[in-house]
FIMI-451461 format. One record per residue (C-alpha): y, z, x. Coordinates in steps of 0.001 Angstrom, whole numbers, padded with zeros to 6 digits, always signed. Example, Ala and Ser with C-alpha at 12.3 -4.5 7.8 and 13.67 -1.06 7.14 Angstrom:
<nodes>
-004500+007800+012300 -001060+007140+013670 
</nodes>
This chain:
<nodes>
-000017-000176+000109 +003738-001225+001526 +006877-001032+000272 +007022-004381-000263 +004092-004420-002523 +006288-001634-004855 +009246-004257-004780 +007273-007046-006230 +005586-005312-009372 +008102-006706-012142 +007503-003774-013685 +009115-001333-011800 +012588-003511-011603 +013275-002035-008377 +016085-003506-006452 +016038-003491-002644 +019390-002560-001418 +018931-002149+002484 +015249-002837+004545 +014533-005168+007428 +011338-006698+006944 +009133-004930+009771 +009907-002003+007947 +009152-003113+004706 +005753-003543+006012 +005123+000177+006501 +001665+001981+005372 +002758+004138+002183 +000835+007506+002899 +002230+009442-000457 +005258+009562-003005 +007347+013132-002585 +010108+013327-005209 +012778+015286-004586 +016519+016814-004472 +016603+018829-001891 +019982+018441+000617 +017615+018971+003146 +014172+017710+002116 +012565+017574+005671 +010528+020639+005537 +008737+018826+002947 +007993+015870+003671 +005051+014243+005825 +005094+010966+007717 +004509+007584+005642 +005753+008889+002291 +007957+007144-000282 +010702+009304-000777 +012171+009751-004815 +015577+011721-005084 +017743+011355-008362 +020521+012450-006323 +021889+015381-008088 +022325+017028-004947 +024722+013983-003933 +028952+014765-003998 +031044+012021-004704 +032634+011055-000581 +030617+013102+001052 +029395+011019+004288 +027992+013903+006110 +025722+014670+003396 +024099+011897+002980 +023670+011419+006682 +021697+014454+006763 +019754+013661+003807 +018749+010492+005296 +018611+011714+008909 +015709+014270+007286 +013771+011577+006089 +014036+009702+009464 +012226+012672+011466 +010190+013486+009136 +008902+009978+009400 +009696+008472+005866 +008486+005193+005104 +011636+004357+002213 +013843+006291+000040 +013974+005298-004130 +017253+006354-005230 +017591+006611-008831 +020757+005556-010527 +020622+007410-013756 +022436+010385-012241 +025473+008489-010576 +025328+004811-012490 +024382+003355-008870 +023203+004252-005475 +026404+004966-003413 +027744+003044-000786 +027730+006583+001591 +023914+006295+001443 +022829+002798+002016 +025517+003157+005174 +023162+005832+005983 +020034+004197+005536 +020742+001373+007286 +022085+003775+010571 +018928+005181+010246 +016077+003055+010012 +015232+003692+006641 +014979+001629+004081 +016519+002031+000785 +015306+000793-002701 +017436+001666-006186 +015429+002656-009334 +017260+001687-012294 +017608+003918-014672 +014967+002673-017277 +012215+003457-014362 +011291+006762-014453 +009963+008395-011396 +005819+009224-012484 +005925+005108-013212 +006465+004825-009715 +004376+006813-008568 +001519+006243-010695 +002265+002466-009134 +001374+003933-006224 -001722+005994-006454 -003490+003283-009033 -002685+000316-006095 -004271+003208-003522 -007343+004285-005925 -007183+003451-009171 -008968+000016-009015 -012227+000177-006112 -013523-003139-006561 -010099-004620-005198 -010526-003440-001922 -013415-004325+000340 -015507-001376+000560 -014803-001929+004436 -011751-000400+004038 -012324+002584+002425 -013021+005711+004708 -015066+007780+002804 -018590+006769+002231 -019400+004692-000657 -021820+006990-002518 -018969+009330-002206 -016172+007605-003808 -018503+006676-006417 -019074+010060-007162 -015885+010979-007222 -014170+008648-009578 -016742+009459-011983 -016000+013071-011925 -011908+012081-012657 -013243+009662-015338 -015003+013210-016610 -012084+015242-016111 -013319+017623-013605 -011158+020066-012208 -009457+020096-008344 -012053+022971-007044 -014699+020402-008157 -013363+017623-006450 -012726+019043-003278 -016225+020457-002851 -017660+017211-003606 -015353+015231-001201 -015816+017267+001617 -019439+017991+001157 -020107+015283+003764 -017905+016710+006496 -019981+019560+007273 -018992+023023+007287 -014994+021945+007396 -012232+024495+005872 -010203+022708+003636 -007480+024072+001046 -005258+022383-002080 -002580+024936-002162 +000761+024996-004842 +004182+024806-003064 +004741+028233-003129 +001038+028611-001524 -001388+029636-004055 -004773+028523-003918 -005791+026219-006166 -009200+025590-004720 -010817+025675-001417 -014045+024805+000081 -017142+027356+000264 -016142+027812+004172 -012753+028141+003963 -011319+032186+003814 -009362+033618+001133 -005653+032469+002420 -003170+034656+000704 +000218+033129-000530 +002655+034345+002404 -000349+033691+004574 -000299+029835+003196 +003697+029942+003531 +003416+030873+007230 +000703+028649+007940 +002850+025259+007541 +004572+026283+010929 +001733+026544+012950 +000462+023295+012244 -002716+021881+010989 -003071+018697+008284 -000581+018826+005270 -000826+016147+002916 +001680+016545-000427 +000379+015489-003730 +003489+015068-005596 +004201+015876-008801 +007723+014739-010844 +007597+017937-013502 +008546+020368-011255 +009025+021526-006914 +006418+024335-008407 +003592+021729-009437 +003145+019487-006143 -000105+020219-004121 -000620+020133-000914 -004134+019751+000628 -004123+021340+004237 -006882+021519+006844 -006117+023891+009395 -007726+022000+012212 -006614+018838+013173 -009738+017349+014306 -012152+018693+011487 -011728+015664+009593 -010615+011716+010067 -007083+011681+009057 -007899+008301+006501 -010859+010422+004717 -008109+013636+003832 -005779+010728+002735 -008083+009146+000320 -009562+012620-000816 -005409+012974-001432 -005442+009988-003215 -008469+011291-005796 -006560+014580-006284 -003511+012967-007046 -004760+011481-010226 -006762+015185-011290 -003111+016154-011022 -001753+013939-013125 -004376+014723-015845 -003284+018463-015777 -000243+017379-015663 -000589+015840-019193 -003039+019230-020022 -000303+021300-018403 +001746+019965-020818 +000280+020795-024183 -000406+024176-023230 +003293+024801-022502 +003703+023050-026351 +001817+025890-027676 +003172+028759-025494 +006762+027338-027109 +005352+027717-030507 +004576+031112-029769 +007536+032153-028759 +009158+030550-031672 +007280+032951-033818 +008350+036060-032046 +011835+034308-032324 +011511+034115-035998 +010515+037417-036829 +013769+038580-035378 +016238+035980-036555 +015823+037593-040180 +015225+039538-043215 +012162+037796-043963 +009037+039797-043894 +006642+039620-040685 +003590+037293-040864 +000748+038146-038953 -000872+035611-039873 +001394+033285-037782 +001401+035476-035172 -002423+035479-035089 -002762+031609-035632 -000039+031062-033059 -002177+033701-030451 -005194+031823-030510 -003756+027965-030312 -002088+029034-027075 -005175+030463-025868 -004663+034163-026542 -007078+036971-027591 -006299+038000-031176 -004967+041451-030950 -004330+044007-027813 -001743+044353-025726 +001116+041861-024424 +004002+042079-022429 +006817+039420-022955 +008869+037793-019828 +011575+035869-019987 +013280+033888-016734 +015723+031673-016013 +013370+028556-015307 +009973+028345-017278 +008548+026464-014437 +008833+029369-011777 +007759+031628-014078 +004464+029525-015136 +003778+028978-010989 +004975+032930-011136 +001987+033666-013868 -000708+031936-012016 -000461+033990-009038 -002041+036786-011378 -005553+036327-010734 -007327+036268-013764 -004116+037148-016001 -004177+034804-019902 -000906+034109-020708 +001098+031453-022746 +004316+029740-020936 +007371+028258-023310 +010406+026748-021902 +011873+030222-020698 +009796+032895-021972 +006006+033731-021922 +003451+036321-023307 +001138+037824-021144 -001978+039344-022123 -002266+043018-020790 -006379+042982-020523 -008281+044674-017796 -008789+041122-016021 -004623+041265-015688 -004914+044404-013685 -001606+046935-013089 +001591+046907-011102 +002842+042996-013020 +006559+043303-012286 +005822+044763-008509 +002953+041863-008121 +005751+039415-009631 +008278+040702-007263 +006349+039911-004270 +005923+036035-004823 +009556+035651-006021 +010871+034902-003605 +008182+032427-001950 +009323+030398-005567 +012673+030654-004448 +012223+029091-000863 +010864+025889-002895 +013608+025533-005060 +016340+026213-002635 +019098+028158-001988 +020937+027346-004954 +018460+027883-007231 +019260+030735-010079 +016149+031677-010514 +016218+035293-012022 +012793+037381-014201 +013013+039791-016846 +010063+041968-018265 +009953+043760-021192 +007134+046667-022051 +003727+046552-023037 +003566+045868-027073 +001371+045427-029707 +001704+043609-032791 +004464+041374-034135 +007169+044034-034358 +006196+045141-030670 +006285+041392-029469 +009902+040677-031081 +010964+044039-029636 +009631+043302-025992 +010850+040240-026117 +014378+041192-026861 +013915+043591-023661 +013149+040774-021553 +016353+038618-022288 +018205+041929-021584 +016650+042615-018637 +016737+039189-017677 +020449+039390-017758 +020637+042818-015974 +018833+040427-013500 +020870+039472-010342 +020437+037953-006600 +019849+041600-005163 +017406+042353-007907 +016180+038836-009520 +013049+040494-010915 +013955+043293-013053 +011832+044777-015527 +013258+047136-019023 +011879+050040-017415 +014040+050465-014510 +017097+050236-016861 +017372+053819-015904 +020742+053937-015381 +024517+053410-016966 +025531+050911-014844 +022089+048947-014923 +022131+049410-018444 +025401+047792-018659 +024046+044699-016460 +022105+043596-019293 +025022+042962-021909 +026028+039274-021529 +029178+039076-018761 +031395+037334-021759 +030790+040730-024273 +031700+042660-020986 +034849+040724-020162 +035939+041522-023795 +035166+045162-023954 +036600+045733-020429 +039953+043585-021378 +040375+045851-024828 +040121+049109-023118 +041516+048654-019858 +043839+045691-020555 +047050+047906-021299 +046260+049086-017588 +046981+046173-015489 +045608+046143-012007 +047754+048612-010472 +048650+051641-009746 +047057+053214-012705 +043891+051625-012780 +043540+052498-009291 +044026+056254-009582 +041443+056430-013216 +038914+054962-010836 +039411+057595-007975 +039961+059741-010843 +036323+059665-012528 +034957+059453-009124 +036250+062505-007893 +034484+064207-011460 +038047+064384-012522 +039290+066596-009777 +043172+066853-009490 +043106+067889-005754 +040255+065679-004112 +042021+062702-006730 +045820+063794-004931 +043559+063804-001532 +041647+060789-001841 +045240+058555-003268 +047298+060595-000635 +049705+061886-003387 +050929+064851-004695 +048698+066621-007312 +051820+066540-009988 +051456+062563-009299 +048286+062116-010258 +048779+064586-013509 +052026+061794-014187 +049339+059077-014124 +046219+060614-015637 +048692+061396-019002 +049703+057793-018852 +046487+056707-018820 +045654+058569-021483 +048833+057486-024141 +048284+053878-023208 +044470+053693-023286 +044262+056299-026877 +041608+057988-025139 +041567+061992-024130 +040296+062554-020385 +038473+066455-021289 +036280+064615-023817 +032785+063203-022069 +032708+060282-024794 +036234+058937-023532 +035858+059403-019955 +032111+057491-020450 +034259+054419-022865 +036662+053995-019576 +033696+054659-017273 +032502+051940-019033 +034804+049488-019338 +036017+050000-014896 +032329+048798-013999 +033163+045885-016665 +036089+044774-014558 
</nodes>
């Protein structure tokens, strides 16, 4: 499969913007879709790179040069740039590709990246009869067995086992981008996710199997010892697993729809005075593949894709994931310390998404029945709002201080409260005096010392605060009103 072969497919409508004939004849090893500004660490030699150019900023020549430079350093065969985001491929990007000698092809808005990916893998693997037997590295009987297993819907573990069986005791892993083990050969020892992430820096063979849906859904075929298997054999195994990946993507999409319908039942129960429909809940649980009855926990996240991958790290856990929330069955197989285990894997997911991605997760409490699950959903969303960059994974049980409780209130609501309560003070000395006064437990002497003022001046300022805000700072509830308003500022 070469870049030139793709350009000749009329159904894709690709347009060559720059590329010398010799470069267009390079062999394509795989396909990677990315919108990271510096994608080099996720690329391998011989890969086509698909990008929607979400990272692009008009007129930023340096950004284009960094992006294309990373492709050139990784040995990418070409950049396929989507026109949908900006309406065209920027001239600066074309110039950078010419400078780094990376062919660049425009992908029209009507052509999906999935169509391009499937065209590559179908050409490489789909129709075996078009490729002479002598050009394959895998033995004919192995290819036939793998082709049959793919058609029957075999899972990645069975495919990897059968594909590597003729290689002897080779250690081979199929990993997600976050380091989760999807499958491994019998001779391969367990590889925890954090070790898998670090292993990429230690070498070995890494072949990326791209998925268009999200950065977490891509697979990586990893062989720790480069000499354990011929490179062509591993590429052909990766092509087989890519077909399996596409089939799984369709099934996962159906599962996500069922998960969203379950969340919809909970949202419907929370929306109004209609009586709770336990029957609808049981049907939705069963449709999502969860046990009917028992304890559950609802989770909410800024990214449903990240949430799905995080829950996949909980071995044996049964869950249903929607667009931005999930229901986790808290059975014996789930184990304990769910929040701590999710907190441990969250940094790896952040690394996959890039430093600019807003990844946060909130967890509700364990619950039973429709009313309990509805409450858990509300708690999860409140905890999600309270989560921040410093504490990106927050369970509602963690909200044990006034500041943490207030962090769960939507920012726009906090802003209104702060403005209505303290707006009359402005941002000057009265506000500062109030803040120091409350921080010193309403001690006149300590406040005066901290502000380098006479005690009488502190008395005068606090009296002005009381008059302007309508609060009496000798009352605990009024102190709390003003303290909360300061925290909302």
